[in-house]
C-alpha positions in Angstrom: -26.7 7.6 2.0 -24.6 10.3 0.4 -21.3 9.2 -1.3 -18.0 9.3 0.1 -16.0 12.5 -0.8 -12.3 11.8 -1.9 -10.1 14.9 -1.9 -7.3 14.4 -4.3 -6.9 12.3 -7.5 -3.4 10.9 -7.2 -2.9 7.1 -7.1 -4.2 6.8 -3.4 -7.5 8.9 -3.9 -8.2 7.1 -7.2 -7.5 3.6 -5.8 -9.6 4.3 -2.7 -12.5 5.3 -4.9 -12.1 2.1 -6.9 -11.9 0.0 -3.6 -15.1 1.6 -2.5 -16.8 0.9 -5.8 -15.9 -2.7 -5.6 -17.8 -2.8 -2.3 -20.9 -1.0 -3.7 -20.1 2.4 -2.3 -20.4 5.6 -4.3 -17.9 8.2 -4.2 -17.0 11.7 -5.6 -13.3 12.4 -6.3 -12.4 16.1 -6.1 -9.6 16.6 -8.7 -8.1 20.2 -8.8 -6.5 19.4 -12.1 -7.8 18.9 -15.5 -8.0 15.1 -15.2 -4.8 14.0 -16.8 -1.2 13.9 -15.8 1.9 15.3 -17.4 4.1 12.6 -18.5 7.2 12.4 -16.1 9.4 9.4 -16.8 11.7 10.2 -14.0 8.9 10.3 -11.5 8.2 6.4 -10.8 6.7 4.1 -8.3 8.0 0.9 -7.0 5.0 -1.4 -5.9 5.5 -4.4 -3.6 3.9 -7.7 -4.9 0.8 -7.3 -2.5 0.1 -3.8 -3.7 0.6 -4.6 -7.2 -2.0 -7.5 -6.8 -4.3 -5.0 -5.2 -4.2 -2.5 -8.1 -4.7 -5.4 -10.5 -7.8 -6.5 -8.6 -9.0 -2.9 -8.9 -8.7 -3.0 -12.7 -5.5 -1.2 -13.4 -4.1 -2.6 -16.6 -1.0 -0.3 -16.9 0.8 -2.4 -14.4 0.9 -5.3 -17.0 1.3 -3.2 -19.9 3.8 -0.3 -18.9 5.2 -1.8 -15.6 8.5 -3.6 -15.3 8.8 -6.7 -12.9 12.5 -6.9 -11.9 14.0 -10.4 -12.4 16.9 -9.9 -10.0 18.5 -7.6 -7.5 22.3 -6.7 -7.3 24.3 -4.8 -4.9 27.8 -3.7 -5.4 30.4 -2.0 -3.2 33.2 0.0 -4.9 34.3 -2.9 -7.4 33.0 -5.8 -5.6 29.7 -7.6 -6.1 28.1 -8.0 -2.5 24.8 -9.8 -3.4 22.8 -11.1 -6.3 19.2 -12.2 -5.7 16.8 -13.8 -8.1 13.3 -12.2 -7.7 9.9 -13.5 -8.4 9.6 -16.4 -5.9 7.9 -16.7 -2.4 11.0 -15.6 -0.5 11.8 -12.5 -2.8 8.6 -11.4 -4.6 9.3 -9.2 -7.8 8.5 -5.5 -7.4 6.6 -3.7 -10.2 8.4 -0.4 -11.3 6.2 2.1 -13.3 6.0 5.7 -14.1 3.7 7.4 -11.7 1.7 9.1 -14.6 1.1 5.7 -16.3 -0.2 4.2 -12.9 -2.4 7.2 -12.5 -3.7 6.9 -16.0 -4.3 3.2 -15.5 -6.5 4.0 -12.4 -8.4 6.7 -14.2 -9.1 4.1 -17.0 -10.3 1.7 -14.4 -12.7 4.3 -13.0 -14.1 5.1 -16.5 -15.0 1.3 -16.8 -16.6 0.8 -13.4 -19.9 2.5 -14.2 -21.6 5.3 -12.1 -20.2 4.5 -8.6 -17.3 7.0 -9.1 -17.7 10.5 -10.2 -14.6 12.6 -10.9 -15.0 16.4 -10.6 -12.2 18.2 -12.2 -11.1 21.7 -11.5 -12.4 21.3 -8.2 -10.2 22.8 -5.4 -11.4 22.3 -1.9 -11.5 25.5 0.3 -13.9 24.6 3.2 -15.6 21.7 4.8 -18.2 21.4 7.6 -19.2 18.2 9.6 -22.3 17.3 11.3 -23.9 14.1 12.9 -24.9 13.0 9.4 -22.3 13.8 7.1 -19.8 16.2 5.6 -20.2 19.3 3.4 -17.4 20.5 1.3 -17.0 23.6 -0.8 -14.9 23.7 -4.0 -13.8 26.6 -6.1 -13.0 26.4 -9.8 -14.8 27.4 -12.9 -17.9 27.1 -10.9 -18.1 27.2 -7.0 -19.8 24.2 -5.9 -21.0 22.6 -2.5 -20.8 18.7 -2.1 -22.5 16.6 0.4 -20.9 13.2 1.6 -21.2 10.7 4.2 -17.5 10.8 4.8 -14.5 12.8 3.4 -11.1 11.4 2.9 -8.1 13.7 2.4 -5.7 12.1 -0.3 -4.6 15.4 -1.3 -0.8 15.2 -0.8 2.0 16.6 1.3 0.4 20.1 1.3 -3.0 18.6 2.2 -5.8 21.3 2.2 -7.9 18.8 4.2 -5.3 18.5 6.9 -4.7 22.2 7.2 -8.5 22.7 7.5 -8.7 20.3 10.2 -5.8 21.9 12.1 -3.9 18.6 12.4 -0.3 19.0 12.9 2.4 17.3 10.7 5.7 17.2 12.6 8.7 15.3 11.1 12.1 15.9 9.6 12.9 17.8 6.5 15.3 16.9 3.7 16.2 13.5 5.1 17.5 12.5 1.6 18.1 14.3 -1.7 18.5 12.5 -5.0 19.3 13.5 -8.5 17.3 11.4 -10.9 17.6 10.7 -14.7 15.3 8.5 -16.9 17.2 7.2 -19.9 17.3 4.5 -22.4 20.6 2.6 -22.7 21.9 -1.0 -22.7 23.3 -1.8 -19.3 25.1 -5.1 -18.3 22.2 -6.3 -16.1 19.1 -6.6 -18.2 15.9 -6.3 -16.1 17.7 -6.4 -12.8 17.8 -3.6 -10.3 21.3 -2.5 -9.0 22.4 -0.6 -6.0 26.0 0.6 -6.2 27.6 1.9 -3.0 30.7 4.1 -3.1 31.3 3.8 -6.9 34.9 4.3 -7.9 34.3 7.4 -10.2 34.5 11.0 -9.3 30.8 12.0 -9.7 29.4 8.8 -8.2 28.8 10.1 -4.8 28.1 7.6 -2.0 25.4 5.7 -3.9 23.7 5.2 -7.3 20.8 3.0 -8.2 19.6 1.7 -11.5 16.0 0.5 -11.8 14.7 -1.0 -15.0 11.5 0.3 -16.7 9.9 -1.3 -19.8 11.3 -0.8 -23.4 15.1 -0.7 -22.5 14.4 2.4 -20.1 16.1 2.9 -16.7 15.7 5.2 -13.8 19.0 6.2 -12.2 19.3 7.8 -8.9 22.3 9.5 -7.3 22.2 10.2 -3.5 23.1 13.7 -2.9 24.1 15.6 0.3 20.8 16.5 2.0 21.5 20.3 1.8 24.0 20.6 -0.9 24.3 22.8 -3.9 21.8 23.0 -6.8 22.4 20.4 -9.4 22.8 22.0 -12.7 21.6 20.2 -16.0 25.3 20.2 -16.9 26.3 18.4 -13.8 23.7 15.9 -14.1 24.6 15.0 -17.7 28.3 14.6 -16.4 27.0 12.1 -13.7 25.1 10.2 -16.4 28.2 9.9 -18.5 30.5 8.9 -15.9 28.1 6.3 -14.5 27.4 4.7 -17.9 31.1 4.6 -18.4 32.0 3.2 -15.0 29.4 0.4 -15.6 29.9 -0.4 -19.2 33.7 0.2 -19.7 32.9 3.3 -21.9 29.9 5.5 -22.4 27.4 3.5 -24.5 24.7 5.3 -26.8 21.9 6.5 -24.6 18.9 8.5 -24.9 18.1 11.0 -21.9 14.3 11.1 -21.4 13.8 13.1 -18.3 15.6 14.4 -15.2 14.8 15.8 -11.8 16.0 16.4 -8.2 13.8 15.2 -5.4 14.1 15.8 -1.7 12.5 13.3 0.7 11.0 14.2 4.0 9.8 12.1 7.0 6.5 13.3 8.5 3.6 11.8 10.3 0.3 13.6 11.0 -0.9 13.7 14.7 -4.4 12.5 13.9 -5.7 10.4 10.9 -9.4 10.8 11.7 -11.5 13.8 12.9 -15.0 12.5 13.2 -16.2 11.8 9.7 -12.9 13.1 8.0 -9.8 10.9 7.3 -6.4 11.3 6.1 -4.5 8.9 3.8 -1.4 8.8 1.7 1.0 11.8 1.7 -1.6 14.0 3.6 -1.1 11.5 6.6 2.6 10.6 6.2 5.7 11.2 4.2 8.5 8.7 3.8 10.9 7.5 1.2 14.5 7.3 2.6 16.6 4.2 2.2 14.3 2.7 -0.4 11.0 2.9 1.5 8.1 3.7 -0.8 5.5 6.4 0.1 2.9 5.5 -2.6 3.1 1.8 -1.4 2.1 2.8 2.2 -0.7 5.2 0.9 -2.2 2.5 -1.1 -2.2 0.3 2.0 -4.1 3.1 3.7 -6.8 3.0 1.0 -7.0 -0.7 1.2 -7.4 -0.7 5.0 -9.8 2.2 5.0 -12.1 1.1 2.2 -13.7 -2.0 3.8 -14.3 0.0 7.0 -15.9 2.9 5.2 -18.0 0.2 3.3 -19.2 -1.3 6.4 -20.2 2.1 7.8 -21.8 3.2 4.6 -24.0 0.0 4.3 -24.6 -1.0 7.9 -23.4 1.9 10.0 -20.3 1.4 12.2 -18.9 1.6 15.7 -16.2 4.2 16.5 -14.0 1.2 17.3 -14.1 0.2 13.6 -13.5 3.7 12.3 -10.8 4.5 15.0 -9.1 1.2 14.1 -7.9 2.9 10.7 -5.6 5.3 12.5 -4.6 2.8 15.2 -3.5 0.3 12.6 -2.2 2.4 9.9 -0.5 5.2 11.8 1.2 2.6 14.0 2.5 0.6 11.0 3.8 3.7 9.3 5.4 5.1 12.5 7.1 1.8 12.9 8.4 2.2 9.3 9.6 5.6 9.9 11.3 4.5 13.0 13.2 1.8 11.3 14.3 4.2 8.6 15.4 6.9 11.0 17.3 4.3 13.0 19.0 3.1 9.8 19.9 6.5 8.5 22.8 7.2 11.0 24.3 3.7 10.2 24.0 4.2 6.5 24.8 7.7 6.1 26.8 8.6 9.2 30.5 8.5 9.8 32.9 7.2 12.5 32.4 3.6 12.1 28.9 3.3 13.6 28.1 -0.4 14.3 25.3 -1.8 11.9 22.6 -2.6 14.2 18.8 -2.6 14.3 16.8 -3.5 17.3 17.0 -7.2 17.8 19.5 -8.2 15.1 22.7 -7.3 13.5 22.4 -6.1 9.9 25.0 -4.8 7.5 24.6 -1.8 5.3 23.8 -4.1 2.3 21.0 -6.0 4.1 19.4 -2.8 5.3 19.2 -1.3 1.9 18.1 -4.5 0.3 15.3 -4.7 2.9 14.3 -1.1 2.0 14.3 -1.4 -1.8 12.7 -5.0 -2.0 10.1 -4.4 0.7 11.5 -6.8 3.3 12.0 -6.6 7.1 11.1 -3.5 9.1 11.9 -1.3 6.3 9.4 -2.6 3.8 7.6 -5.8 4.7 3.8 -5.8 4.4 2.5 -4.6 7.8 0.8 -6.8 10.5 -1.7 -5.5 12.9 -1.3 -7.8 16.0 -2.5 -5.3 18.6 -5.5 -4.0 16.5 -8.6 -3.0 18.4 -10.4 -5.3 16.2 -8.4 -8.3 17.3 -10.8 -10.8 19.1 -9.9 -12.0 22.6 -8.2 -15.4 22.9 -10.6 -18.3 22.9 -9.9 -22.1 23.8 -10.8 -22.8 20.2 -8.0 -20.8 18.7 -5.1 -22.6 17.0 -1.8 -21.5 15.6 -1.1 -21.6 11.8 1.9 -20.2 9.8 0.4 -16.8 9.6 0.2 -15.0 13.0 -3.1 -13.1 13.8 -3.0 -9.6 12.2 -0.6 -10.6 9.4 -1.4 -11.0 5.7 -2.7 -14.4 4.8 -0.8 -16.6 2.3 -2.3 -16.6 -1.2 -3.3 -20.1 -1.5 -5.6 -21.8 -4.0 -9.2 -21.8 -2.8 -12.6 -23.1 -4.1 -15.9 -21.1 -3.6 -19.2 -22.9 -2.9 -20.2 -22.5 -6.6 -17.2 -24.7 -7.5 -15.0 -21.7 -8.8 -11.3 -22.3 -8.4 -9.4 -19.0 -7.6 -6.6 -17.6 -5.5 -7.4 -16.5 -1.9 -6.2 -12.9 -3.0 -8.9 -12.8 -5.7 -11.6 -12.9 -3.1 -10.4 -9.9 -1.1 -11.7 -6.4 -1.2 -15.4 -7.2 -1.8 -16.6 -6.0 1.5 -17.0 -9.3 3.3 -15.0 -11.5 5.7 -13.6 -14.8 4.2 -14.0 -18.1 6.2 -11.5 -20.7 4.7 -11.8 -24.4 5.7 -8.7 -26.3 5.4 -9.9 -29.7 3.8 -7.2 -31.8 2.3 -8.5 -34.0 -0.6 -11.7 -32.0 -1.4 -10.2 -30.6 -4.6 -10.9 -33.9 -6.5 -14.5 -33.9 -5.2 -17.6 -32.7 -7.1 -19.2 -29.8 -5.3 -22.3 -31.6 -4.8 -20.4 -34.1 -2.6 -18.3 -31.8 -0.4 -20.9 -29.2 0.2 -22.9 -31.8 2.2 -20.0 -33.8 3.7 -18.3 -33.7 7.0 -17.9 -30.2 8.6 -19.4 -28.3 5.7 -23.2 -28.2 6.7 -22.3 -27.0 10.3 -19.6 -24.6 9.0 -22.1 -23.1 6.4 -24.7 -22.6 9.1 -22.2 -20.8 11.2 -21.1 -18.6 8.5 -24.8 -17.6 7.7 -25.3 -16.7 11.3 -22.3 -14.3 11.5 -23.1 -10.6 12.3 -21.3 -9.4 9.2 -21.4 -10.8 5.5 -18.9 -13.6 4.9 -17.9 -16.0 2.2 -17.1 -19.6 2.7 -14.1 -20.9 0.9 -12.3 -24.3 1.0 -8.6 -24.9 0.6 -6.7 -28.1 0.1 -3.9 -26.8 2.4 -2.6 -23.8 4.3 1.0 -23.4 5.9 1.1 -24.5 9.3 -2.6 -25.5 9.4 -3.9 -29.0 10.1 -6.9 -30.5 8.5 -10.3 -28.9 9.5 -8.6 -25.7 10.7 -10.9 -22.7 10.0 -9.5 -19.3 9.1 -11.3 -15.9 9.4 -9.8 -13.4 7.0 -10.5 -9.7 7.0 -11.6 -7.9 3.6 -8.0 -6.5 3.3 -6.4 -10.0 3.6 -5.3 -9.8 7.3 -5.7 -13.0 9.4 -8.2 -12.4 12.3 -8.0 -15.9 13.9 -7.6 -19.6 13.2 -9.9 -22.2 14.8 -9.3 -25.8 15.6 -12.5 -27.1 13.9 -15.9 -25.7 13.6 -16.6 -23.5 16.6 -19.7 -21.5 15.8 -19.5 -19.3 19.1 -15.8 -18.5 18.8 -16.3 -17.7 15.1 -19.2 -15.4 15.7 -17.2 -13.6 18.5 -14.3 -13.0 16.3 -16.5 -11.7 13.4 -18.2 -9.3 15.9 -14.7 -8.1 17.1 -13.7 -7.4 13.6 -16.6 -5.2 12.9 -15.7 -3.3 16.1 -18.8 -4.5 18.1 -22.5 -3.5 17.3 -22.8 -0.5 15.0 -23.7 2.9 16.6 -24.3 6.4 15.3 -21.0 8.1 14.5 -20.0 10.2 17.4 -21.1 13.8 17.2 -19.4 15.2 20.4 -18.7 18.2 18.5 -19.5 19.7 15.1 -16.5 20.8 12.9 -17.1 24.0 11.0 -13.9 24.8 9.3 -13.3 27.6 6.7 
């Protein structure tokens, strides 16, 4: 089959190509630039723990070498400390903060090391595409006009997506939801390696809110919340903000090195459709968010993780429309919920008149809302679940409850593979196969030659071999909320399909068939898109 065409060489497009390569799917990345990024220290990305783990699995080494893991979170209101959290445990995982150019460079380096499965075509700007029943043809202009043939095409080409415009997909939403002045600087602040949110700081140029987020080598990114449609911020005014803020925090302006500055306006938008036959949208081409600490790049990388295994199934084995449509059903629903939570929070956080601090279902204070957004917790930031996915199997008598609800990300427990390899469950994700995990206390001290032939293992191994999709059998000593002999079925992107009370081959087979969207069929060809 032809490769998958990925339009756009930002973090989402590059990560998608790597995720496809990990599952044996070739891709062509159409990069309209020269193949390298201009360093901009004020343009950074905050990655939640699950997404940082995904990128490390894909071979991105700059997270370790050029990213900063926060050790704490501190919130202040006026002159009063409101909250101080220690980060790095299960309850509050530590985000990774990294300049976007360093993240992109790390992904490009990983592509260079992954062999021939990913081809990056620089100076290639898409200007037309055509679809038929067998694939997609794309035309690019640049030094040499080129036609490209692919099995599928994914538009990861940003907020002004050419792919989205060629498809005629609407992109409604809100403009200028938030605006921030940003400075990257090197200085010694009172909270080493901690992220700080200061609301209503008691100095003239502080505004309503200022955040400080650490970067490696003593650098920080400072953000000041600005009026959404206020005046332009001059360089002189920004330097004044820097000096006043450092003076307010340090009791005098310490020595500092100003590295980079910028002013960013955040929008909230959501594309009406994320799939048009063989063409998909991902990342900023499909959605824009970022207010109250939410992270658009995080969500875009979740798009890539969700879509990659489904395209891999389609590329290797063909796929049903149910499977391919589930990308939009799951991811668009999750991002819409994130946007809805942010939009409901904005009047509370930014409004006037003493609005009550409520989110649907629970009372939350300003501090809690902002902490959730910045740390990736609650409706504003927690990793998404897909409880109503079209890939969810129907309930069966053999299903049982564990600590992870169906559709939610699984816990990263230690597991043992049949060859005796001991790894974390998360390390076996993203390889294009389902995971079947048996909870078997005590097996960790057995030799493989004993437990592979003992108890339930032969029956379970036979059931896994008979599944309609590839699957890997793993064993764990324990799983939250699971009793002995519980069997978990996990998707390639780490979401729980179902848990079973013991070995139930028929129920396991039915659930695996549901995950692939039923028997593969030819991709629908109800119309041919010829778009110029």
